[in-house]
Structures are given as structure tokens and as C-alpha cells.
LOPAZA-772510 format. One record per residue (C-alpha): residue number from 1; residue in one letter; chain; x, y, z. Coordinates in Angstrom, 2 decimals, always signed. Layout:
N
ATOM|seq|type|mol|px|py|pz
ATOM|NUM|A|A|X|Y|Z $
...
//
This chain:
113
ATOM|seq|type|mol|px|py|pz
ATOM|1|V|A|-7.11|+4.65|+13.99 $
ATOM|2|Q|A|-9.12|+4.66|+10.78 $
ATOM|3|L|A|-7.33|+4.11|+7.49 $
ATOM|4|Q|A|-8.64|+5.23|+4.12 $
ATOM|5|A|A|-6.96|+3.83|+1.03 $
ATOM|6|S|A|-7.55|+5.38|-2.37 $
ATOM|7|G|A|-6.09|+5.69|-5.84 $
ATOM|8|G|A|-6.86|+2.30|-7.33 $
ATOM|9|G|A|-8.29|+1.82|-10.79 $
ATOM|10|L|A|-7.85|+0.26|-14.19 $
ATOM|11|V|A|-4.51|+0.74|-15.94 $
ATOM|12|Q|A|-2.84|-0.78|-18.97 $
ATOM|13|P|A|+0.27|-2.94|-18.61 $
ATOM|14|G|A|+3.33|-0.75|-18.28 $
ATOM|15|G|A|+1.31|+2.05|-16.74 $
ATOM|16|S|A|+1.48|+3.71|-13.34 $
ATOM|17|L|A|-0.79|+4.38|-10.38 $
ATOM|18|R|A|-0.31|+6.04|-7.04 $
ATOM|19|L|A|-2.14|+4.74|-4.02 $
ATOM|20|S|A|-2.68|+6.79|-0.90 $
ATOM|21|C|A|-3.48|+5.77|+2.64 $
ATOM|22|A|A|-4.59|+8.38|+5.14 $
ATOM|23|A|A|-4.99|+7.85|+8.86 $
ATOM|24|S|A|-7.54|+9.59|+11.04 $
ATOM|25|G|A|-8.74|+9.33|+14.59 $
ATOM|26|R|A|-6.95|+9.72|+17.87 $
ATOM|27|F|A|-3.51|+8.21|+18.04 $
ATOM|28|V|A|-0.05|+9.22|+19.16 $
ATOM|29|S|A|+1.95|+7.91|+16.25 $
ATOM|30|I|A|+2.07|+5.18|+13.67 $
ATOM|31|N|A|+5.19|+3.11|+14.03 $
ATOM|32|V|A|+4.99|+1.03|+10.86 $
ATOM|33|W|A|+2.96|+1.44|+7.70 $
ATOM|34|S|A|+2.52|-1.42|+5.26 $
ATOM|35|W|A|+0.86|-2.14|+1.96 $
ATOM|36|Y|A|-0.50|-5.61|+1.27 $
ATOM|37|R|A|-2.34|-7.00|-1.69 $
ATOM|38|Q|A|-4.60|-9.94|-2.31 $
ATOM|39|A|A|-5.41|-11.35|-5.70 $
ATOM|40|P|A|-8.42|-13.64|-6.28 $
ATOM|41|G|A|-7.71|-17.12|-4.98 $
ATOM|42|K|A|-4.39|-16.12|-3.47 $
ATOM|43|Q|A|-3.14|-15.30|-0.01 $
ATOM|44|R|A|-2.59|-11.75|+1.07 $
ATOM|45|E|A|+1.03|-10.75|+0.50 $
ATOM|46|L|A|+3.22|-7.97|+1.82 $
ATOM|47|V|A|+4.05|-5.43|-0.87 $
ATOM|48|A|A|+6.02|-2.82|+1.07 $
ATOM|49|S|A|+6.52|-1.43|+4.54 $
ATOM|50|I|A|+8.13|+1.60|+6.11 $
ATOM|51|G|A|+8.92|+2.50|+9.69 $
ATOM|52|S|A|+9.12|+5.84|+11.45 $
ATOM|53|I|A|+12.73|+6.14|+10.34 $
ATOM|54|G|A|+14.72|+4.56|+7.57 $
ATOM|55|S|A|+13.77|+3.49|+4.10 $
ATOM|56|A|A|+11.05|+1.21|+2.85 $
ATOM|57|N|A|+11.32|-2.53|+2.32 $
ATOM|58|Y|A|+9.69|-4.28|-0.63 $
ATOM|59|G|A|+8.50|-7.68|-1.66 $
ATOM|60|D|A|+10.60|-9.34|-4.33 $
ATOM|61|S|A|+7.86|-9.14|-6.91 $
ATOM|62|V|A|+7.69|-5.33|-6.79 $
ATOM|63|K|A|+11.28|-4.29|-6.13 $
ATOM|64|G|A|+12.45|-1.69|-8.59 $
ATOM|65|R|A|+8.89|-0.92|-9.72 $
ATOM|66|F|A|+7.07|+0.28|-6.59 $
ATOM|67|T|A|+8.08|+3.04|-4.21 $
ATOM|68|M|A|+6.56|+3.61|-0.80 $
ATOM|69|S|A|+6.85|+6.98|+0.88 $
ATOM|70|R|A|+5.54|+8.91|+3.86 $
ATOM|71|D|A|+4.07|+12.34|+3.40 $
ATOM|72|N|A|+3.69|+13.10|+7.08 $
ATOM|73|A|A|+2.65|+11.30|+10.22 $
ATOM|74|K|A|-0.78|+10.54|+8.81 $
ATOM|75|K|A|-0.34|+9.62|+5.16 $
ATOM|76|V|A|+1.64|+7.26|+3.00 $
ATOM|77|Y|A|+1.80|+6.56|-0.70 $
ATOM|78|L|A|+2.60|+3.66|-2.94 $
ATOM|79|Q|A|+3.85|+4.73|-6.34 $
ATOM|80|M|A|+3.44|+1.82|-8.72 $
ATOM|81|S|A|+5.18|+1.84|-12.10 $
ATOM|82|S|A|+5.73|-0.67|-14.90 $
ATOM|83|L|A|+2.56|-2.40|-13.81 $
ATOM|84|K|A|+1.94|-5.96|-14.88 $
ATOM|85|P|A|-1.27|-7.98|-15.11 $
ATOM|86|E|A|-0.07|-10.02|-12.14 $
ATOM|87|D|A|-0.17|-6.85|-10.02 $
ATOM|88|T|A|-3.95|-7.00|-10.24 $
ATOM|89|A|A|-5.29|-7.27|-6.70 $
ATOM|90|V|A|-7.03|-5.47|-3.90 $
ATOM|91|Y|A|-4.44|-3.36|-2.13 $
ATOM|92|Y|A|-4.72|-2.76|+1.60 $
ATOM|93|C|A|-2.83|-0.47|+3.90 $
ATOM|94|K|A|-2.02|-1.44|+7.43 $
ATOM|95|A|A|-0.71|+0.56|+10.35 $
ATOM|96|W|A|+0.85|-0.41|+13.65 $
ATOM|97|S|A|+0.22|+2.00|+16.49 $
ATOM|98|A|A|+0.65|+1.49|+20.22 $
ATOM|99|G|A|+0.85|-2.27|+19.80 $
ATOM|100|N|A|-2.28|-2.57|+17.71 $
ATOM|101|E|A|-2.71|-3.13|+14.01 $
ATOM|102|Y|A|-5.28|-1.39|+11.86 $
ATOM|103|W|A|-6.40|-2.16|+8.32 $
ATOM|104|G|A|-7.88|+0.02|+5.63 $
ATOM|105|Q|A|-10.77|-1.08|+3.47 $
ATOM|106|G|A|-8.75|-1.88|+0.34 $
ATOM|107|T|A|-8.63|-0.38|-3.12 $
ATOM|108|Q|A|-8.86|-2.38|-6.34 $
ATOM|109|V|A|-6.01|-2.23|-8.85 $
ATOM|110|T|A|-6.63|-3.87|-12.21 $
ATOM|111|V|A|-3.88|-4.08|-14.82 $
ATOM|112|S|A|-5.32|-5.07|-18.17 $
ATOM|113|S|A|-5.25|-4.07|-21.81 $
//
């Protein structure tokens, strides 16, 4: 499974961005998708995750501002609203498939005026 994350960029505080993560390669299904982020000097943290059924779960710092969704079996999104400077980080998508985890390359999100 190869994951390609995109959609990052520079945005002002209070603004919005939508990240995408697309999967390619040969796989049967992705059981769980997740978004993580890592800010400079900090540990990587879980932002949101979604399984094959049910709704997404969110980290406390993004609840009410971020929404994760699945487009189909091969793509997920992270809609980020009311962005804050502390949301600045490299955002990574991760997928679990057939007992293995796969990571995308990361996309930079910078929230600054």
C-alpha cells in the first residue's frame, strides 16, 4: 500500500484547509485510516481515525474543528477549520491493512498571519 497525502499549505488563523490521503497498490481493504501530526520538537500525535464502519474519532485538541471522512475505499479527507497556530505541523496519514501499517510521506500545514 502506498499512501499519498496532499493539501497542506500556509493559512491564516481561523482559516480552513482540506487534506487528502489516497491509497494505491495492491490491497484487499484498509481497515483503519488515521491522521497524525508532528510539530517541531514534539511527539507525533493522533489527530483522527476512522474504521471501515462507524464514525471518526478525534483528538481532544481538534474536536469540533476537524472532520475526517472517507470518500471510497481508497481515499480519505481531513477537513480542518478554525485553524490555530498550534495546528502547525507535518500531517501524516496512516492505514492499517491485513495486519500491517503504512504511512504516507506527510504534508506541511502552517497556520500563521
